[in-house]
Steps between C-alpha positions, in 0.01 A plus 500: 500500500179373334310568819601867504406544133159337569437731798596809294270381220207455735563834661499678160184324390332603827599864451369495141170352622459765770579781257223387267243458776224763484480731799169515688349837587220579749177678410668839518778403260777457760726198502397257771715488810604134429662601172684800638631289789736319269688313775160405662617598852176680576641848450572739214843652516599833351674316216184299426290822517716658226319293248176692571540869442240640734572260776872590496411869535269438800718231665618710797153637583351151482766333717322563828738301722812646328666160451581563134247240387133508409268235627174429310311770695772759443517403135124583462569827671775577243258415219243747631767771545628432147147543362472844656841623372 
């Protein structure tokens, strides 16, 4: 039982630390790919893109291979499209 409580405690502390971590933006003011890719699998999913308004709107146009995910190159394309919208 103590083991489970300890794991829960560490998990909550980790979430709190992540929530208070400043988010880095690039020179154009967009959130860097690494921070949007919250599960760090190398892709931005539609759910992850929802956190960035312009990127969510241009998601489909930027998803060149139509796999429902944006890789780093496609994410940059979504940023450019969002800037022009």
